[in-house]
HTML snippet that shows the backbone in 3Dmol.js (N, CA, C, O; Angstrom):
<script src="https://3Dmol.org/build/3Dmol-min.js"></script>
<div id="view" style="width:600px;height:400px;position:relative"></div>
<script>
const pdb = `
ATOM      1  N   MET A   1      11.233  43.913 -16.680  1.00  0.00           N
ATOM      2  CA  MET A   1      11.871  42.710 -17.165  1.00  0.00           C
ATOM      3  C   MET A   1      13.133  43.569 -17.244  1.00  0.00           C
ATOM      4  O   MET A   1      13.098  44.718 -17.685  1.00  0.00           O
ATOM      5  N   THR A   2      14.900  42.633 -16.546  1.00  0.00           N
ATOM      6  CA  THR A   2      15.719  43.055 -16.941  1.00  0.00           C
ATOM      7  C   THR A   2      16.024  42.890 -18.047  1.00  0.00           C
ATOM      8  O   THR A   2      16.595  43.823 -18.611  1.00  0.00           O
ATOM      9  N   GLY A   3      15.862  42.112 -18.510  1.00  0.00           N
ATOM     10  CA  GLY A   3      16.547  41.128 -20.189  1.00  0.00           C
ATOM     11  C   GLY A   3      16.841  39.666 -19.654  1.00  0.00           C
ATOM     12  O   GLY A   3      16.742  38.855 -20.574  1.00  0.00           O
ATOM     13  N   THR A   4      17.198  39.044 -18.351  1.00  0.00           N
ATOM     14  CA  THR A   4      17.858  37.940 -18.010  1.00  0.00           C
ATOM     15  C   THR A   4      16.614  37.323 -18.509  1.00  0.00           C
ATOM     16  O   THR A   4      15.527  37.889 -18.388  1.00  0.00           O
ATOM     17  N   VAL A   5      16.746  36.270 -19.019  1.00  0.00           N
ATOM     18  CA  VAL A   5      15.845  34.944 -19.623  1.00  0.00           C
ATOM     19  C   VAL A   5      16.099  33.536 -18.170  1.00  0.00           C
ATOM     20  O   VAL A   5      16.977  32.972 -17.518  1.00  0.00           O
ATOM     21  N   PHE A   6      14.317  33.612 -18.403  1.00  0.00           N
ATOM     22  CA  PHE A   6      13.776  32.484 -17.581  1.00  0.00           C
ATOM     23  C   PHE A   6      14.407  31.215 -18.785  1.00  0.00           C
ATOM     24  O   PHE A   6      14.496  31.070 -20.004  1.00  0.00           O
ATOM     25  N   ASP A   7      14.812  30.326 -17.256  1.00  0.00           N
ATOM     26  CA  ASP A   7      15.662  28.887 -18.488  1.00  0.00           C
ATOM     27  C   ASP A   7      14.391  27.695 -18.441  1.00  0.00           C
ATOM     28  O   ASP A   7      14.336  26.592 -17.897  1.00  0.00           O
ATOM     29  N   ARG A   8      13.788  28.173 -18.957  1.00  0.00           N
ATOM     30  CA  ARG A   8      12.303  26.805 -19.085  1.00  0.00           C
ATOM     31  C   ARG A   8      12.218  25.352 -17.843  1.00  0.00           C
ATOM     32  O   ARG A   8      11.476  25.186 -16.875  1.00  0.00           O
ATOM     33  N   ARG A   9      13.284  24.526 -18.395  1.00  0.00           N
ATOM     34  CA  ARG A   9      13.586  24.000 -17.763  1.00  0.00           C
ATOM     35  C   ARG A   9      14.476  23.523 -16.776  1.00  0.00           C
ATOM     36  O   ARG A   9      15.402  22.712 -16.763  1.00  0.00           O
ATOM     37  N   MET A  10      13.529  24.797 -15.356  1.00  0.00           N
ATOM     38  CA  MET A  10      13.556  24.861 -14.624  1.00  0.00           C
ATOM     39  C   MET A  10      12.370  24.302 -14.106  1.00  0.00           C
ATOM     40  O   MET A  10      12.250  23.531 -13.154  1.00  0.00           O
ATOM     41  N   LEU A  11      11.160  24.976 -15.143  1.00  0.00           N
ATOM     42  CA  LEU A  11      10.049  23.593 -15.023  1.00  0.00           C
ATOM     43  C   LEU A  11       9.455  22.549 -14.407  1.00  0.00           C
ATOM     44  O   LEU A  11       8.445  22.287 -13.754  1.00  0.00           O
ATOM     45  N   GLU A  12      10.488  22.013 -14.865  1.00  0.00           N
ATOM     46  CA  GLU A  12      10.533  20.594 -14.781  1.00  0.00           C
ATOM     47  C   GLU A  12      11.060  20.012 -13.149  1.00  0.00           C
ATOM     48  O   GLU A  12      10.816  18.831 -12.903  1.00  0.00           O
ATOM     49  N   ALA A  13      11.715  20.791 -12.154  1.00  0.00           N
ATOM     50  CA  ALA A  13      11.726  20.819 -11.234  1.00  0.00           C
ATOM     51  C   ALA A  13      11.141  21.413  -9.898  1.00  0.00           C
ATOM     52  O   ALA A  13      11.421  21.323  -8.702  1.00  0.00           O
ATOM     53  N   LEU A  14      10.188  22.069 -10.666  1.00  0.00           N
ATOM     54  CA  LEU A  14       9.695  23.419  -9.441  1.00  0.00           C
ATOM     55  C   LEU A  14       8.113  22.861  -9.405  1.00  0.00           C
ATOM     56  O   LEU A  14       7.660  22.208 -10.346  1.00  0.00           O
ATOM     57  N   VAL A  15       7.760  23.009  -8.872  1.00  0.00           N
ATOM     58  CA  VAL A  15       6.352  22.983  -8.379  1.00  0.00           C
ATOM     59  C   VAL A  15       5.536  23.834  -7.190  1.00  0.00           C
ATOM     60  O   VAL A  15       5.935  23.855  -6.026  1.00  0.00           O
ATOM     61  N   CYS A  16       4.459  24.461  -7.602  1.00  0.00           N
ATOM     62  CA  CYS A  16       3.721  24.974  -6.669  1.00  0.00           C
ATOM     63  C   CYS A  16       4.146  24.683  -5.232  1.00  0.00           C
ATOM     64  O   CYS A  16       3.976  23.581  -4.709  1.00  0.00           O
ATOM     65  N   PRO A  17       4.763  25.829  -4.562  1.00  0.00           N
ATOM     66  CA  PRO A  17       4.303  25.631  -3.061  1.00  0.00           C
ATOM     67  C   PRO A  17       3.429  25.395  -2.171  1.00  0.00           C
ATOM     68  O   PRO A  17       3.696  24.894  -1.079  1.00  0.00           O
ATOM     69  N   VAL A  18       2.191  25.765  -2.584  1.00  0.00           N
ATOM     70  CA  VAL A  18       1.030  25.498  -2.270  1.00  0.00           C
ATOM     71  C   VAL A  18       0.547  24.435  -2.057  1.00  0.00           C
ATOM     72  O   VAL A  18       0.069  23.998  -1.009  1.00  0.00           O
ATOM     73  N   THR A  19       0.678  23.839  -3.324  1.00  0.00           N
ATOM     74  CA  THR A  19      -0.094  22.968  -3.998  1.00  0.00           C
ATOM     75  C   THR A  19       0.383  21.265  -4.499  1.00  0.00           C
ATOM     76  O   THR A  19       0.051  20.100  -4.719  1.00  0.00           O
ATOM     77  N   HIS A  20       1.641  22.509  -4.436  1.00  0.00           N
ATOM     78  CA  HIS A  20       2.494  21.162  -4.528  1.00  0.00           C
ATOM     79  C   HIS A  20       1.663  20.613  -6.471  1.00  0.00           C
ATOM     80  O   HIS A  20       1.427  19.475  -6.878  1.00  0.00           O
ATOM     81  N   ALA A  21       1.486  21.727  -7.066  1.00  0.00           N
ATOM     82  CA  ALA A  21       1.137  21.039  -8.580  1.00  0.00           C
ATOM     83  C   ALA A  21       2.199  21.219  -9.368  1.00  0.00           C
ATOM     84  O   ALA A  21       3.358  21.368  -8.983  1.00  0.00           O
ATOM     85  N   VAL A  22       1.676  21.202 -10.851  1.00  0.00           N
ATOM     86  CA  VAL A  22       2.876  21.940 -11.511  1.00  0.00           C
ATOM     87  C   VAL A  22       2.098  23.071 -11.851  1.00  0.00           C
ATOM     88  O   VAL A  22       0.888  23.283 -11.782  1.00  0.00           O
ATOM     89  N   LEU A  23       3.712  24.211 -12.491  1.00  0.00           N
ATOM     90  CA  LEU A  23       3.565  25.258 -12.679  1.00  0.00           C
ATOM     91  C   LEU A  23       3.371  25.366 -15.311  1.00  0.00           C
ATOM     92  O   LEU A  23       3.576  24.716 -16.336  1.00  0.00           O
ATOM     93  N   SER A  24       2.978  26.392 -14.903  1.00  0.00           N
ATOM     94  CA  SER A  24       2.934  27.259 -16.007  1.00  0.00           C
ATOM     95  C   SER A  24       3.537  28.414 -15.944  1.00  0.00           C
ATOM     96  O   SER A  24       3.317  29.224 -15.043  1.00  0.00           O
ATOM     97  N   TYR A  25       4.514  28.635 -17.080  1.00  0.00           N
ATOM     98  CA  TYR A  25       5.203  29.873 -17.044  1.00  0.00           C
ATOM     99  C   TYR A  25       4.069  30.790 -18.466  1.00  0.00           C
ATOM    100  O   TYR A  25       3.597  30.464 -19.555  1.00  0.00           O
ATOM    101  N   ASP A  26       4.074  32.013 -17.596  1.00  0.00           N
ATOM    102  CA  ASP A  26       3.546  33.069 -18.605  1.00  0.00           C
ATOM    103  C   ASP A  26       5.018  33.991 -19.014  1.00  0.00           C
ATOM    104  O   ASP A  26       5.636  34.751 -18.268  1.00  0.00           O
ATOM    105  N   ALA A  27       5.323  33.630 -20.456  1.00  0.00           N
ATOM    106  CA  ALA A  27       6.782  34.767 -20.902  1.00  0.00           C
ATOM    107  C   ALA A  27       6.108  36.253 -20.657  1.00  0.00           C
ATOM    108  O   ALA A  27       6.753  37.014 -19.935  1.00  0.00           O
ATOM    109  N   GLU A  28       4.780  36.755 -21.237  1.00  0.00           N
ATOM    110  CA  GLU A  28       4.741  37.942 -21.721  1.00  0.00           C
ATOM    111  C   GLU A  28       4.820  39.091 -20.035  1.00  0.00           C
ATOM    112  O   GLU A  28       5.198  40.247 -19.848  1.00  0.00           O
ATOM    113  N   LYS A  29       4.161  37.843 -18.970  1.00  0.00           N
ATOM    114  CA  LYS A  29       4.257  38.537 -17.336  1.00  0.00           C
ATOM    115  C   LYS A  29       4.795  37.929 -16.927  1.00  0.00           C
ATOM    116  O   LYS A  29       4.102  37.251 -16.168  1.00  0.00           O
ATOM    117  N   GLN A  30       6.073  37.561 -16.901  1.00  0.00           N
ATOM    118  CA  GLN A  30       7.577  36.183 -16.570  1.00  0.00           C
ATOM    119  C   GLN A  30       6.739  36.208 -15.338  1.00  0.00           C
ATOM    120  O   GLN A  30       7.074  36.940 -14.406  1.00  0.00           O
ATOM    121  N   GLU A  31       5.447  35.303 -15.249  1.00  0.00           N
ATOM    122  CA  GLU A  31       5.779  34.772 -13.678  1.00  0.00           C
ATOM    123  C   GLU A  31       5.565  33.111 -14.034  1.00  0.00           C
ATOM    124  O   GLU A  31       5.481  32.696 -15.190  1.00  0.00           O
ATOM    125  N   LEU A  32       5.496  32.271 -12.857  1.00  0.00           N
ATOM    126  CA  LEU A  32       5.217  30.768 -13.009  1.00  0.00           C
ATOM    127  C   LEU A  32       3.503  31.178 -12.008  1.00  0.00           C
ATOM    128  O   LEU A  32       3.074  31.946 -11.146  1.00  0.00           O
ATOM    129  N   VAL A  33       3.087  30.108 -12.840  1.00  0.00           N
ATOM    130  CA  VAL A  33       1.846  30.092 -12.478  1.00  0.00           C
ATOM    131  C   VAL A  33       0.899  29.021 -12.124  1.00  0.00           C
ATOM    132  O   VAL A  33       0.412  28.329 -13.018  1.00  0.00           O
ATOM    133  N   SER A  34       0.564  28.810 -10.723  1.00  0.00           N
ATOM    134  CA  SER A  34      -0.062  27.827 -10.555  1.00  0.00           C
ATOM    135  C   SER A  34      -1.412  27.734 -10.306  1.00  0.00           C
ATOM    136  O   SER A  34      -1.851  28.272  -9.289  1.00  0.00           O
ATOM    137  N   LYS A  35      -2.183  27.120 -11.089  1.00  0.00           N
ATOM    138  CA  LYS A  35      -3.836  27.380 -11.191  1.00  0.00           C
ATOM    139  C   LYS A  35      -4.417  26.337 -10.937  1.00  0.00           C
ATOM    140  O   LYS A  35      -5.614  26.282 -11.220  1.00  0.00           O
ATOM    141  N   ALA A  36      -3.961  25.524 -10.507  1.00  0.00           N
ATOM    142  CA  ALA A  36      -4.234  24.890  -8.452  1.00  0.00           C
ATOM    143  C   ALA A  36      -4.657  25.982  -7.645  1.00  0.00           C
ATOM    144  O   ALA A  36      -5.791  26.428  -7.475  1.00  0.00           O
ATOM    145  N   ALA A  37      -3.251  26.446  -7.042  1.00  0.00           N
ATOM    146  CA  ALA A  37      -3.475  27.261  -5.919  1.00  0.00           C
ATOM    147  C   ALA A  37      -4.170  29.073  -6.839  1.00  0.00           C
ATOM    148  O   ALA A  37      -4.355  29.985  -6.032  1.00  0.00           O
ATOM    149  N   SER A  38      -4.368  29.291  -7.825  1.00  0.00           N
ATOM    150  CA  SER A  38      -4.764  30.831  -8.469  1.00  0.00           C
ATOM    151  C   SER A  38      -4.026  31.326  -8.017  1.00  0.00           C
ATOM    152  O   SER A  38      -4.261  31.580  -6.835  1.00  0.00           O
ATOM    153  N   MET A  39      -2.973  31.698  -8.441  1.00  0.00           N
ATOM    154  CA  MET A  39      -1.196  32.688  -8.338  1.00  0.00           C
ATOM    155  C   MET A  39      -0.395  32.027  -8.519  1.00  0.00           C
ATOM    156  O   MET A  39       0.024  30.935  -8.138  1.00  0.00           O
ATOM    157  N   ALA A  40       0.015  33.378  -9.691  1.00  0.00           N
ATOM    158  CA  ALA A  40       1.584  33.598 -10.111  1.00  0.00           C
ATOM    159  C   ALA A  40       2.356  34.191  -9.527  1.00  0.00           C
ATOM    160  O   ALA A  40       2.119  35.326  -9.114  1.00  0.00           O
ATOM    161  N   PHE A  41       4.291  33.133  -9.205  1.00  0.00           N
ATOM    162  CA  PHE A  41       4.984  33.799  -9.067  1.00  0.00           C
ATOM    163  C   PHE A  41       5.993  33.993  -9.682  1.00  0.00           C
ATOM    164  O   PHE A  41       6.598  33.212 -10.417  1.00  0.00           O
ATOM    165  N   PRO A  42       6.445  36.035  -9.161  1.00  0.00           N
ATOM    166  CA  PRO A  42       6.737  36.481 -10.571  1.00  0.00           C
ATOM    167  C   PRO A  42       8.070  35.935 -10.546  1.00  0.00           C
ATOM    168  O   PRO A  42       8.522  35.546  -9.470  1.00  0.00           O
ATOM    169  N   ILE A  43       8.807  35.853 -11.683  1.00  0.00           N
ATOM    170  CA  ILE A  43      10.513  36.212 -11.699  1.00  0.00           C
ATOM    171  C   ILE A  43      10.927  36.918 -12.120  1.00  0.00           C
ATOM    172  O   ILE A  43      10.765  37.416 -13.234  1.00  0.00           O
ATOM    173  N   ARG A  44      11.877  37.240 -10.943  1.00  0.00           N
ATOM    174  CA  ARG A  44      12.575  38.353 -11.287  1.00  0.00           C
ATOM    175  C   ARG A  44      14.442  38.769 -11.603  1.00  0.00           C
ATOM    176  O   ARG A  44      15.292  39.028 -10.751  1.00  0.00           O
ATOM    177  N   ASP A  45      14.585  38.710 -12.945  1.00  0.00           N
ATOM    178  CA  ASP A  45      15.634  38.792 -13.092  1.00  0.00           C
ATOM    179  C   ASP A  45      16.440  37.115 -13.710  1.00  0.00           C
ATOM    180  O   ASP A  45      17.651  36.904 -13.642  1.00  0.00           O
ATOM    181  N   GLY A  46      15.363  36.073 -14.301  1.00  0.00           N
ATOM    182  CA  GLY A  46      15.428  35.310 -14.251  1.00  0.00           C
ATOM    183  C   GLY A  46      15.487  33.838 -12.937  1.00  0.00           C
ATOM    184  O   GLY A  46      15.644  32.617 -12.963  1.00  0.00           O
ATOM    185  N   ILE A  47      15.298  34.713 -12.108  1.00  0.00           N
ATOM    186  CA  ILE A  47      14.962  33.774 -11.079  1.00  0.00           C
ATOM    187  C   ILE A  47      14.001  34.048 -10.357  1.00  0.00           C
ATOM    188  O   ILE A  47      13.789  35.149  -9.851  1.00  0.00           O
ATOM    189  N   PRO A  48      12.862  32.375 -10.167  1.00  0.00           N
ATOM    190  CA  PRO A  48      11.422  32.455 -10.006  1.00  0.00           C
ATOM    191  C   PRO A  48      11.353  32.712  -8.464  1.00  0.00           C
ATOM    192  O   PRO A  48      12.094  32.063  -7.725  1.00  0.00           O
ATOM    193  N   ILE A  49      10.639  33.474  -8.047  1.00  0.00           N
ATOM    194  CA  ILE A  49      10.527  34.575  -6.480  1.00  0.00           C
ATOM    195  C   ILE A  49       9.537  32.591  -6.060  1.00  0.00           C
ATOM    196  O   ILE A  49       9.263  32.021  -7.116  1.00  0.00           O
ATOM    197  N   MET A  50       9.240  32.009  -5.138  1.00  0.00           N
ATOM    198  CA  MET A  50       8.313  31.071  -5.267  1.00  0.00           C
ATOM    199  C   MET A  50       7.976  30.880  -3.501  1.00  0.00           C
ATOM    200  O   MET A  50       8.045  29.855  -2.823  1.00  0.00           O
ATOM    201  N   LEU A  51       7.562  32.412  -3.061  1.00  0.00           N
ATOM    202  CA  LEU A  51       7.812  32.727  -1.775  1.00  0.00           C
ATOM    203  C   LEU A  51       6.200  33.461  -1.765  1.00  0.00           C
ATOM    204  O   LEU A  51       6.078  34.602  -2.212  1.00  0.00           O
ATOM    205  N   VAL A  52       4.732  32.542  -1.101  1.00  0.00           N
ATOM    206  CA  VAL A  52       3.149  32.667  -1.332  1.00  0.00           C
ATOM    207  C   VAL A  52       2.988  34.497  -1.013  1.00  0.00           C
ATOM    208  O   VAL A  52       2.239  35.293  -1.580  1.00  0.00           O
ATOM    209  N   SER A  53       4.143  34.784   0.263  1.00  0.00           N
ATOM    210  CA  SER A  53       3.482  36.639   0.360  1.00  0.00           C
ATOM    211  C   SER A  53       4.185  37.318  -1.271  1.00  0.00           C
ATOM    212  O   SER A  53       4.068  38.535  -1.410  1.00  0.00           O
ATOM    213  N   GLU A  54       4.723  36.702  -2.169  1.00  0.00           N
ATOM    214  CA  GLU A  54       5.190  37.247  -3.389  1.00  0.00           C
ATOM    215  C   GLU A  54       4.430  37.443  -4.273  1.00  0.00           C
ATOM    216  O   GLU A  54       4.295  38.371  -5.071  1.00  0.00           O
ATOM    217  N   ALA A  55       3.836  36.366  -4.080  1.00  0.00           N
ATOM    218  CA  ALA A  55       2.943  35.799  -5.687  1.00  0.00           C
ATOM    219  C   ALA A  55       1.392  36.872  -5.616  1.00  0.00           C
ATOM    220  O   ALA A  55       1.187  37.676  -4.707  1.00  0.00           O
ATOM    221  N   ARG A  56       0.362  36.609  -6.895  1.00  0.00           N
ATOM    222  CA  ARG A  56      -0.153  37.772  -6.518  1.00  0.00           C
ATOM    223  C   ARG A  56      -1.202  36.435  -7.030  1.00  0.00           C
ATOM    224  O   ARG A  56      -0.891  35.355  -7.534  1.00  0.00           O
ATOM    225  N   GLU A  57      -2.543  36.998  -6.675  1.00  0.00           N
ATOM    226  CA  GLU A  57      -3.591  36.268  -6.815  1.00  0.00           C
ATOM    227  C   GLU A  57      -4.272  36.089  -8.053  1.00  0.00           C
ATOM    228  O   GLU A  57      -4.132  37.010  -8.857  1.00  0.00           O
ATOM    229  N   LEU A  58      -5.014  35.069  -8.416  1.00  0.00           N
ATOM    230  CA  LEU A  58      -5.441  35.481  -9.967  1.00  0.00           C
ATOM    231  C   LEU A  58      -7.054  35.476  -9.592  1.00  0.00           C
ATOM    232  O   LEU A  58      -7.889  35.739 -10.457  1.00  0.00           O
TER     233      LEU A  58
END
`;
const viewer = $3Dmol.createViewer("view");
viewer.addModel(pdb, "pdb");
viewer.setStyle({}, {cartoon: {color: "spectrum"}});
viewer.zoomTo();
viewer.render();
</script>
């Protein structure tokens, strides 16, 4: 983590690219989590990477 902070207001606009379900923010791991898809999308330098190829399976 580089110190750039994720703007939590983005959660209102972002949805899971797979299921279109809501996401939750994991501040400790710097990820957006889709429980519906069982995937976690990384946040790098404050920018969510919403690519399935970059996601981690839960």
